[in-house]
Biotite code that builds the C-alpha atoms (Angstrom):
import biotite.structure as struc

atoms = struc.array([
    struc.Atom([24.581, 23.041, 52.803], chain_id="A", res_id=1, res_name="MET", atom_name="CA", element="C"),
    struc.Atom([25.627, 26.485, 54.116], chain_id="A", res_id=2, res_name="PRO", atom_name="CA", element="C"),
    struc.Atom([29.226, 27.350, 53.391], chain_id="A", res_id=3, res_name="GLY", atom_name="CA", element="C"),
    struc.Atom([29.582, 24.936, 50.510], chain_id="A", res_id=4, res_name="GLU", atom_name="CA", element="C"),
    struc.Atom([30.532, 26.262, 47.093], chain_id="A", res_id=5, res_name="ALA", atom_name="CA", element="C"),
    struc.Atom([28.088, 25.652, 44.269], chain_id="A", res_id=6, res_name="PRO", atom_name="CA", element="C"),
    struc.Atom([29.491, 23.305, 41.671], chain_id="A", res_id=7, res_name="PRO", atom_name="CA", element="C"),
    struc.Atom([30.421, 26.187, 39.284], chain_id="A", res_id=8, res_name="ASP", atom_name="CA", element="C"),
    struc.Atom([31.627, 28.568, 41.989], chain_id="A", res_id=9, res_name="ALA", atom_name="CA", element="C"),
    struc.Atom([35.039, 29.062, 40.386], chain_id="A", res_id=10, res_name="SER", atom_name="CA", element="C"),
    struc.Atom([33.571, 29.936, 36.990], chain_id="A", res_id=11, res_name="ALA", atom_name="CA", element="C"),
    struc.Atom([30.999, 32.259, 38.557], chain_id="A", res_id=12, res_name="ARG", atom_name="CA", element="C"),
    struc.Atom([33.687, 33.893, 40.684], chain_id="A", res_id=13, res_name="ALA", atom_name="CA", element="C"),
    struc.Atom([35.709, 34.722, 37.497], chain_id="A", res_id=14, res_name="LEU", atom_name="CA", element="C"),
    struc.Atom([32.548, 36.164, 35.869], chain_id="A", res_id=15, res_name="LEU", atom_name="CA", element="C"),
    struc.Atom([31.766, 38.230, 38.947], chain_id="A", res_id=16, res_name="GLU", atom_name="CA", element="C"),
    struc.Atom([35.323, 39.440, 39.000], chain_id="A", res_id=17, res_name="GLU", atom_name="CA", element="C"),
    struc.Atom([35.120, 40.529, 35.332], chain_id="A", res_id=18, res_name="ARG", atom_name="CA", element="C"),
    struc.Atom([31.771, 42.188, 36.011], chain_id="A", res_id=19, res_name="ALA", atom_name="CA", element="C"),
    struc.Atom([33.262, 44.036, 38.983], chain_id="A", res_id=20, res_name="GLY", atom_name="CA", element="C"),
    struc.Atom([36.193, 45.286, 36.906], chain_id="A", res_id=21, res_name="ILE", atom_name="CA", element="C"),
    struc.Atom([33.832, 46.416, 34.131], chain_id="A", res_id=22, res_name="ALA", atom_name="CA", element="C"),
    struc.Atom([31.810, 48.396, 36.726], chain_id="A", res_id=23, res_name="CYS", atom_name="CA", element="C"),
    struc.Atom([35.057, 49.878, 38.116], chain_id="A", res_id=24, res_name="PHE", atom_name="CA", element="C"),
    struc.Atom([35.957, 51.115, 34.636], chain_id="A", res_id=25, res_name="ARG", atom_name="CA", element="C"),
    struc.Atom([32.461, 52.417, 34.143], chain_id="A", res_id=26, res_name="ASP", atom_name="CA", element="C"),
    struc.Atom([32.584, 54.381, 37.450], chain_id="A", res_id=27, res_name="PHE", atom_name="CA", element="C"),
    struc.Atom([29.823, 52.305, 38.983], chain_id="A", res_id=28, res_name="ASP", atom_name="CA", element="C"),
    struc.Atom([31.089, 52.099, 42.547], chain_id="A", res_id=29, res_name="GLY", atom_name="CA", element="C"),
    struc.Atom([28.185, 50.221, 44.158], chain_id="A", res_id=30, res_name="PRO", atom_name="CA", element="C"),
    struc.Atom([27.999, 47.676, 41.250], chain_id="A", res_id=31, res_name="GLY", atom_name="CA", element="C"),
    struc.Atom([31.721, 47.238, 41.339], chain_id="A", res_id=32, res_name="CYS", atom_name="CA", element="C"),
    struc.Atom([31.690, 46.476, 45.051], chain_id="A", res_id=33, res_name="ALA", atom_name="CA", element="C"),
    struc.Atom([28.794, 44.064, 44.886], chain_id="A", res_id=34, res_name="ALA", atom_name="CA", element="C"),
    struc.Atom([30.290, 42.041, 42.066], chain_id="A", res_id=35, res_name="HIS", atom_name="CA", element="C"),
    struc.Atom([33.796, 41.948, 43.676], chain_id="A", res_id=36, res_name="LEU", atom_name="CA", element="C"),
    struc.Atom([32.391, 40.839, 46.990], chain_id="A", res_id=37, res_name="ARG", atom_name="CA", element="C"),
    struc.Atom([30.493, 38.059, 45.340], chain_id="A", res_id=38, res_name="ARG", atom_name="CA", element="C"),
    struc.Atom([33.693, 37.108, 43.407], chain_id="A", res_id=39, res_name="ALA", atom_name="CA", element="C"),
    struc.Atom([35.727, 36.955, 46.560], chain_id="A", res_id=40, res_name="ALA", atom_name="CA", element="C"),
    struc.Atom([33.053, 34.926, 48.419], chain_id="A", res_id=41, res_name="ASP", atom_name="CA", element="C"),
    struc.Atom([32.584, 32.492, 45.620], chain_id="A", res_id=42, res_name="LEU", atom_name="CA", element="C"),
    struc.Atom([36.307, 32.047, 45.019], chain_id="A", res_id=43, res_name="ALA", atom_name="CA", element="C"),
    struc.Atom([36.973, 31.587, 48.669], chain_id="A", res_id=44, res_name="GLY", atom_name="CA", element="C"),
    struc.Atom([34.257, 28.963, 48.920], chain_id="A", res_id=45, res_name="ALA", atom_name="CA", element="C"),
    struc.Atom([35.705, 27.146, 45.905], chain_id="A", res_id=46, res_name="ALA", atom_name="CA", element="C"),
    struc.Atom([39.286, 27.340, 47.368], chain_id="A", res_id=47, res_name="GLY", atom_name="CA", element="C"),
    struc.Atom([40.545, 29.627, 44.638], chain_id="A", res_id=48, res_name="ASP", atom_name="CA", element="C"),
    struc.Atom([42.771, 31.871, 46.694], chain_id="A", res_id=49, res_name="ALA", atom_name="CA", element="C"),
    struc.Atom([44.213, 33.737, 43.707], chain_id="A", res_id=50, res_name="VAL", atom_name="CA", element="C"),
    struc.Atom([40.860, 34.865, 42.375], chain_id="A", res_id=51, res_name="THR", atom_name="CA", element="C"),
    struc.Atom([39.699, 35.773, 45.879], chain_id="A", res_id=52, res_name="ALA", atom_name="CA", element="C"),
    struc.Atom([42.896, 37.820, 46.351], chain_id="A", res_id=53, res_name="ALA", atom_name="CA", element="C"),
    struc.Atom([42.494, 39.685, 43.062], chain_id="A", res_id=54, res_name="ARG", atom_name="CA", element="C"),
    struc.Atom([38.883, 40.558, 43.963], chain_id="A", res_id=55, res_name="ALA", atom_name="CA", element="C"),
    struc.Atom([40.051, 41.858, 47.401], chain_id="A", res_id=56, res_name="ALA", atom_name="CA", element="C"),
    struc.Atom([42.732, 43.964, 45.663], chain_id="A", res_id=57, res_name="LEU", atom_name="CA", element="C"),
    struc.Atom([40.216, 45.515, 43.264], chain_id="A", res_id=58, res_name="TRP", atom_name="CA", element="C"),
    struc.Atom([37.837, 46.218, 46.076], chain_id="A", res_id=59, res_name="LEU", atom_name="CA", element="C"),
    struc.Atom([40.496, 48.213, 48.003], chain_id="A", res_id=60, res_name="VAL", atom_name="CA", element="C"),
    struc.Atom([41.505, 49.968, 44.755], chain_id="A", res_id=61, res_name="ARG", atom_name="CA", element="C"),
    struc.Atom([37.882, 50.955, 44.244], chain_id="A", res_id=62, res_name="ARG", atom_name="CA", element="C"),
    struc.Atom([37.653, 52.374, 47.761], chain_id="A", res_id=63, res_name="SER", atom_name="CA", element="C"),
    struc.Atom([40.570, 54.819, 47.285], chain_id="A", res_id=64, res_name="PHE", atom_name="CA", element="C"),
    struc.Atom([40.080, 55.789, 43.627], chain_id="A", res_id=65, res_name="THR", atom_name="CA", element="C"),
    struc.Atom([36.318, 56.199, 43.424], chain_id="A", res_id=66, res_name="ALA", atom_name="CA", element="C"),
    struc.Atom([35.013, 59.598, 44.356], chain_id="A", res_id=67, res_name="GLY", atom_name="CA", element="C"),
    struc.Atom([36.676, 62.138, 46.636], chain_id="A", res_id=68, res_name="THR", atom_name="CA", element="C"),
    struc.Atom([36.097, 60.583, 50.051], chain_id="A", res_id=69, res_name="GLU", atom_name="CA", element="C"),
    struc.Atom([39.568, 58.932, 50.174], chain_id="A", res_id=70, res_name="ALA", atom_name="CA", element="C"),
    struc.Atom([41.668, 62.005, 49.188], chain_id="A", res_id=71, res_name="ILE", atom_name="CA", element="C"),
    struc.Atom([44.085, 62.732, 51.944], chain_id="A", res_id=72, res_name="GLY", atom_name="CA", element="C"),
    struc.Atom([42.692, 59.939, 54.110], chain_id="A", res_id=73, res_name="ARG", atom_name="CA", element="C"),
    struc.Atom([43.620, 56.322, 54.572], chain_id="A", res_id=74, res_name="SER", atom_name="CA", element="C"),
    struc.Atom([41.254, 53.507, 53.549], chain_id="A", res_id=75, res_name="VAL", atom_name="CA", element="C"),
    struc.Atom([40.688, 50.117, 55.120], chain_id="A", res_id=76, res_name="ASP", atom_name="CA", element="C"),
    struc.Atom([43.601, 48.037, 53.867], chain_id="A", res_id=77, res_name="VAL", atom_name="CA", element="C"),
    struc.Atom([42.825, 45.011, 56.065], chain_id="A", res_id=78, res_name="GLY", atom_name="CA", element="C"),
    struc.Atom([41.849, 42.827, 53.168], chain_id="A", res_id=79, res_name="PRO", atom_name="CA", element="C"),
    struc.Atom([45.176, 43.621, 51.457], chain_id="A", res_id=80, res_name="VAL", atom_name="CA", element="C"),
    struc.Atom([47.239, 43.077, 54.578], chain_id="A", res_id=81, res_name="GLU", atom_name="CA", element="C"),
    struc.Atom([45.528, 39.717, 54.979], chain_id="A", res_id=82, res_name="ALA", atom_name="CA", element="C"),
    struc.Atom([47.089, 38.619, 51.711], chain_id="A", res_id=83, res_name="LEU", atom_name="CA", element="C"),
    struc.Atom([50.631, 39.091, 53.098], chain_id="A", res_id=84, res_name="LEU", atom_name="CA", element="C"),
    struc.Atom([50.528, 35.892, 55.108], chain_id="A", res_id=85, res_name="VAL", atom_name="CA", element="C"),
    struc.Atom([53.204, 33.281, 54.596], chain_id="A", res_id=86, res_name="PRO", atom_name="CA", element="C"),
    struc.Atom([52.210, 30.775, 51.974], chain_id="A", res_id=87, res_name="GLY", atom_name="CA", element="C"),
    struc.Atom([50.347, 33.257, 49.772], chain_id="A", res_id=88, res_name="SER", atom_name="CA", element="C"),
    struc.Atom([51.439, 33.120, 46.211], chain_id="A", res_id=89, res_name="PRO", atom_name="CA", element="C"),
    struc.Atom([54.374, 35.454, 45.517], chain_id="A", res_id=90, res_name="ALA", atom_name="CA", element="C"),
    struc.Atom([52.365, 37.204, 42.744], chain_id="A", res_id=91, res_name="GLU", atom_name="CA", element="C"),
    struc.Atom([49.555, 38.011, 45.179], chain_id="A", res_id=92, res_name="VAL", atom_name="CA", element="C"),
    struc.Atom([51.998, 39.309, 47.811], chain_id="A", res_id=93, res_name="ARG", atom_name="CA", element="C"),
    struc.Atom([53.772, 41.467, 45.266], chain_id="A", res_id=94, res_name="ALA", atom_name="CA", element="C"),
    struc.Atom([50.509, 43.009, 44.075], chain_id="A", res_id=95, res_name="GLN", atom_name="CA", element="C"),
    struc.Atom([49.373, 43.488, 47.645], chain_id="A", res_id=96, res_name="ALA", atom_name="CA", element="C"),
    struc.Atom([52.585, 45.446, 48.528], chain_id="A", res_id=97, res_name="HIS", atom_name="CA", element="C"),
    struc.Atom([52.188, 47.603, 45.412], chain_id="A", res_id=98, res_name="GLY", atom_name="CA", element="C"),
    struc.Atom([48.662, 48.514, 46.267], chain_id="A", res_id=99, res_name="LEU", atom_name="CA", element="C"),
    struc.Atom([49.584, 49.332, 49.866], chain_id="A", res_id=100, res_name="LEU", atom_name="CA", element="C"),
    struc.Atom([52.191, 51.747, 48.461], chain_id="A", res_id=101, res_name="ALA", atom_name="CA", element="C"),
    struc.Atom([49.605, 53.331, 46.195], chain_id="A", res_id=102, res_name="GLU", atom_name="CA", element="C"),
    struc.Atom([47.166, 53.719, 49.127], chain_id="A", res_id=103, res_name="VAL", atom_name="CA", element="C"),
    struc.Atom([49.922, 55.352, 51.300], chain_id="A", res_id=104, res_name="ALA", atom_name="CA", element="C"),
    struc.Atom([50.744, 57.729, 48.492], chain_id="A", res_id=105, res_name="PHE", atom_name="CA", element="C"),
    struc.Atom([47.044, 58.674, 48.010], chain_id="A", res_id=106, res_name="GLN", atom_name="CA", element="C"),
    struc.Atom([46.641, 59.330, 51.682], chain_id="A", res_id=107, res_name="ALA", atom_name="CA", element="C"),
    struc.Atom([49.908, 61.337, 51.670], chain_id="A", res_id=108, res_name="ASN", atom_name="CA", element="C"),
    struc.Atom([51.131, 58.966, 54.362], chain_id="A", res_id=109, res_name="ASP", atom_name="CA", element="C"),
    struc.Atom([54.787, 58.506, 53.191], chain_id="A", res_id=110, res_name="LEU", atom_name="CA", element="C"),
])
């Protein structure tokens, strides 16, 4: 059925996250984004909010550290701000605040 997670969605989400991080470290922006989007989708469908949040954080990090298009400009931080809702794990909220500070610094928006 549409919207249902495959039985191994959590495991696949973790693998996609690892592949996305590997692409990030290998400067493969498009591959990184594709893997991390799949990780977030799979984790979300499986109800794994922490893995979905980590994937969203890596996606935003990729958008402001890859290439030169983000230098001196702000990037879309909507996915990170969405993690700051009450009830989110404290670790996720802390990482989200840290990343928002990095993005502001990169955009020279202090």
